C-alpha positions in Angstrom: 2.8 16.6 16.0 5.6 15.3 13.8 4.2 13.0 11.1 3.5 13.2 7.4 0.6 12.2 5.1 0.4 10.2 1.9 -2.3 8.7 -0.3 -2.9 5.2 -1.5 -5.1 5.1 -4.6 -6.5 1.8 -6.1 -7.8 3.4 -9.3 -11.4 2.5 -8.6 -13.9 2.4 -11.5 -16.7 4.6 -10.1 -19.6 6.7 -11.4 -19.8 4.5 -14.5 -16.3 5.5 -15.5 -14.4 3.7 -18.2 -11.0 2.1 -17.5 -9.4 5.1 -19.3 -11.3 7.6 -17.1 -10.4 5.6 -13.9 -6.7 5.8 -14.7 -6.9 9.5 -15.6 -8.7 10.1 -12.3 -5.6 8.6 -10.6 -3.4 11.0 -12.6 -5.5 14.0 -11.6 -5.5 12.9 -7.9 -1.7 12.5 -7.9 -1.4 16.0 -9.3 -3.8 17.4 -6.8 -2.0 15.6 -3.9 1.2 17.3 -5.0 -0.5 20.7 -4.8 -1.9 19.9 -1.4 1.4 19.0 0.2 1.1 15.2 0.5 4.5 13.5 0.9 3.8 10.5 -1.3 1.2 9.0 -3.7 1.0 5.2 -4.1 -0.9 3.0 -6.5 -1.9 -0.6 -5.9 -1.9 -4.0 -7.7 -5.1 -5.9 -8.3 -5.7 -8.5 -10.9 -8.7 -9.8 -13.0 -11.2 -7.4 -11.6 -13.7 -5.0 -13.2 -13.9 -2.7 -10.2 -10.2 -1.5 -10.1 -8.1 -0.4 -13.0 -4.7 -0.6 -11.3 -3.1 -3.9 -12.3 0.5 -2.8 -13.0 1.9 -0.3 -10.5 5.3 -0.1 -12.0 3.9 1.1 -15.3 1.5 3.5 -13.6 4.2 4.8 -11.4 6.3 5.7 -14.4 3.4 7.7 -16.0 2.7 9.5 -12.7 6.3 10.5 -12.3 6.1 12.1 -15.7 2.9 13.9 -14.8 4.2 15.3 -11.5 7.3 17.2 -10.4 8.0 16.8 -6.7 5.7 14.4 -4.8 7.1 10.9 -4.2 5.4 8.2 -6.3 5.4 4.5 -5.5 3.8 1.1 -5.4 1.4 0.1 -2.7 2.5 -2.4 -3.5 4.2 -4.8 -5.9 3.2 -8.4 -5.0 6.6 -10.0 -4.9 5.4 -13.6 -4.8 4.6 -13.3 -8.5 7.8 -11.8 -9.8 11.6 -12.0 -10.1 13.1 -9.8 -7.4 15.9 -9.1 -9.9 13.5 -7.7 -12.5 11.6 -5.7 -9.8 14.9 -4.1 -8.8 15.8 -3.3 -12.4 12.3 -1.7 -13.0 12.6 0.6 -10.0 16.2 1.4 -10.5 15.3 2.7 -14.0 12.5 4.8 -12.4 14.9 6.1 -9.7 17.5 7.0 -12.3 14.9 8.9 -14.3 13.5 10.7 -11.2 16.1 10.7 -8.4 14.7 10.9 -4.9 11.1 10.5 -5.9 10.6 6.7 -6.2 9.1 4.4 -3.5 9.0 0.6 -3.8 6.3 -0.8 -1.6 6.3 -4.6 -1.5 3.2 -6.7 -0.6 2.8 -10.3 0.3 -0.9 -10.8 -0.7 -1.8 -12.3 -4.1 -3.6 -9.2 -5.3 -6.4 -11.3 -6.9 -8.1 -14.6 -7.0 -6.4 -18.0 -7.3 -7.0 -18.1 -11.0 -5.1 -14.9 -11.6 -2.3 -16.0 -9.3 -1.9 -19.2 -11.4 -1.9 -17.0 -14.5 0.8 -14.7 -13.1 3.0 -17.7 -12.1 2.2 -19.9 -15.1 5.3 -21.6 -16.4 7.5 -20.7 -13.4 9.3 -23.3 -11.3 8.6 -21.6 -8.0 5.1 -20.8 -6.8 6.1 -17.7 -4.7 6.0 -19.3 -1.3 9.6 -18.2 -0.5 8.6 -14.6 0.3 11.2 -13.8 2.9 14.0 -15.1 0.7 12.7 -13.1 -2.2 12.4 -9.9 -0.2 16.0 -10.4 1.3 17.4 -10.9 -2.2 15.6 -7.8 -3.5 17.0 -5.7 -0.7 20.5 -7.0 -1.4 20.2 -6.2 -5.1 19.0 -2.6 -4.3 21.8 -2.1 -1.9 24.3 -3.8 -4.3 25.3 -6.0 -1.4 25.0 -9.6 -2.3 27.1 -11.7 0.1 30.3 -13.1 -1.3 29.0 -16.7 -0.8 25.8 -16.0 -2.8 25.6 -18.0 -6.0 24.7 -14.8 -7.9 27.4 -12.7 -6.3 28.6 -10.2 -8.9 25.3 -9.5 -10.6 23.9 -6.0 -10.5 20.4 -4.7 -11.1 21.4 -1.9 -13.5 21.3 1.0 -14.0 22.5 1.8 -10.4 20.7 5.0 -9.4 22.4 7.8 -7.5 19.5 7.8 -5.1 18.0 4.4 -4.6 14.3 3.8 -4.3 12.9 3.8 -0.7 11.9 0.3 0.2 8.8 -0.5 2.2 7.1 -3.7 3.4 3.4 -3.7 3.5 1.6 -5.9 6.0 -1.1 -6.4 8.6 0.5 -8.5 11.2 3.3 -8.5 13.9 5.1 -11.2 11.8 5.4 -8.8 8.8 6.5 -6.0 11.2 9.2 -8.3 12.6 10.4 -9.1 9.1 10.6 -5.5 8.1 12.4 -4.6 11.4 14.9 -7.4 11.0 15.7 -6.3 7.5 16.0 -2.7 8.5 13.4 -1.4 6.1 10.3 0.8 6.5 7.0 -0.8 7.4 3.4 0.1 6.6 0.6 -1.5 8.7 -2.6 -1.9 6.7 -5.2 -0.9 9.2 -7.9 -0.8 6.5 -7.4 -4.6 6.3 -6.8 -5.4 10.0 -8.3 -2.8 12.4 -7.7 -4.9 15.6 -5.9 -2.4 17.9 -4.2 -5.2 19.8 -2.6 -6.4 16.6 -1.5 -2.9 15.7 0.0 -2.4 19.1 1.9 -5.6 18.9 3.1 -4.8 15.3 4.3 -1.4 16.4 6.1 -2.8 19.4 7.7 -5.6 17.4 8.9 -3.3 14.7 10.5 -0.9 17.2 12.1 -3.7 19.0 14.0 -4.7 15.9 14.4 -1.3 14.3 14.1 1.5 16.9 14.7 4.3 14.4 12.8 2.8 11.5 9.9 4.4 9.7 6.5 3.0 10.9 3.5 4.1 8.8 -0.2 3.4 9.0 -2.4 2.9 6.0 -5.8 3.9 7.2 -9.3 4.2 5.7 -10.5 7.7 6.2 -13.5 9.9 5.2 -13.6 13.6 6.0 -16.6 15.8 5.5 -17.7 19.3 6.7 -19.7 17.7 9.4 -19.5 14.4 11.3 -23.1 13.6 10.5 -22.4 13.8 6.7 -19.3 11.7 7.0 -21.2 9.1 9.0 -24.0 9.0 6.4 -21.4 8.6 3.6 -19.7 5.7 5.4 -23.1 4.1 5.9 -23.3 0.4 6.1 -19.9 -0.3 4.5 -18.6 -3.8 5.2 -15.3 -5.7 5.0 -15.6 -9.2 3.4 -13.2 -11.9 4.3 -12.8 -15.5 3.1 -11.4 -17.9 5.7 -9.7 -21.0 4.1 -9.3 -24.4 5.8 -5.5 -24.0 5.5 -5.8 -21.1 8.0 -5.3 -18.2 5.5 -7.7 -15.3 5.6 -8.0 -12.7 2.8 -10.0 -9.5 2.4 -12.1 -9.2 -0.8 -14.2 -6.5 -2.2 -17.5 -8.3 -2.1 -19.2 -11.5 -0.9 -19.3 -12.7 -4.6 -15.5 -12.3 -5.0 -14.9 -14.0 -1.6 -17.0 -17.0 -2.6 -15.2 -17.1 -6.0 -11.9 -17.0 -4.2 -12.9 -19.9 -2.0 -14.1 -22.0 -4.9 -11.0 -21.4 -7.0 -8.7 -22.2 -4.0 -9.9 -25.8 -3.9 -10.2 -25.7 -0.1 -13.1 -25.7 2.3 -13.9 -22.1 3.1 -16.3 -19.7 4.9 -17.1 -16.1 4.0 -17.9 -13.5 6.7 -18.6 -9.8 6.6 -17.5 -7.3 9.3 -18.3 -3.7 9.8 -15.7 -1.6 8.0 -13.5 0.4 10.4 -13.4 3.8 8.6 -12.1 6.8 10.5 -14.7 9.4 9.7 -15.6 12.9 10.8 -14.5 16.5 10.3 -10.9 17.2 9.5 -10.3 18.5 13.0 -11.7 15.3 14.5 -9.7 13.0 12.3 -6.5 15.0 13.0 -7.1 14.5 16.7 -7.2 10.8 16.1 -4.0 11.0 14.0 -2.3 12.9 16.9 -3.4 10.2 19.4 -2.3 7.3 17.2 1.1 9.1 16.5 1.7 9.3 20.2 0.4 5.8 21.2 2.0 3.8 18.4 4.9 6.1 17.3 3.6 6.4 13.8 5.7 8.5 11.5 3.3 8.7 8.6 -0.4 8.1 7.7 -1.2 6.8 4.2 -4.8 7.6 3.5 -7.1 5.3 1.7 -10.7 6.5 1.1 -13.1 3.6 0.3 -16.1 5.9 -0.5 -17.0 5.3 -4.2 -18.4 8.7 -4.9 -16.0 10.9 -6.9 -16.8 14.4 -5.4 -16.9 13.2 -1.8 -13.8 11.2 -2.2 -11.8 14.1 -3.6 -13.2 16.5 -1.0 -12.0 14.1 1.8 -8.5 14.2 0.5 -8.7 18.0 0.2 -9.9 18.4 3.7 -7.3 16.1 5.2 -4.4 17.5 3.2 -1.2 18.7 5.0 -2.0 22.2 3.7 -5.5 22.2 5.2 -4.3 20.6 8.5 -1.3 22.9 8.7 1.2 20.0 8.8 4.8 20.5 7.8 6.0 18.4 4.9 8.6 16.0 6.1 11.7 14.7 4.3 11.1 11.4 2.5 12.4 8.0 3.8 15.8 7.1 2.5 
């Protein structure tokens, strides 16, 4: 089967680790992923939380690039609603100039935190980040050095211009996000660990391929491998996904009931909080690979980006080891351009 594997790491603070230890664990995992043949390693952006240490992916990406030699390193992702697309393009152009052919820029639409941290990130700015499609389009044009002649900023460049530009990805969990990525002609990553509805995944895959038949469609998926299915099932246990549903129609996934309730309170809207069974793909490496094979065939998935939600250090690392391209005898594929 022709697909590749990557890793998404959120720098979880586990086993009573300090912030320093959590970030060094991310460094060690990236180095291990490189040894095990993973195509790419991504880090996330979460704000104002004491459970995850990854708040600034562009900074962490630069450090990881310096600590590795060949694996692609990127953001999973930069929350573009908070930032100037021009500055994001400059940041990643610098990284791509330092490490040609190894930099990924994954862009997310979510806030990456509670309303209070969103207000802090956007404090003093004129725009509140609601023009996401316009921002993403502008970012793509900057990275391609292709601003239309009629654009009011025509002539500006996000320097330095790298010889090999960063690979651009849109992260999402809906057919609407898939359509946007397809229309812009960029790679798309469907976050199945956020939205595990197979009908939504099917529609997103179909929509993306309709707009961009030869595009790169990846699936970010929660996985847990163990030597036996019984042990994997026991480790997954009673894990839940917590969602806050706002009166405005928005729904967001949070790490706990307490955070979901806090989000609702800070939003200023009426809200409800619900928990759902976490859809974690668990089992032996052979069983999980069989599911990857089936998903690859059904949804035309080019890559699986593995996210392991288990907060036990040894079992977490072991799962990535067991599911590595080396262990599953997968060929390493060329990166997205």
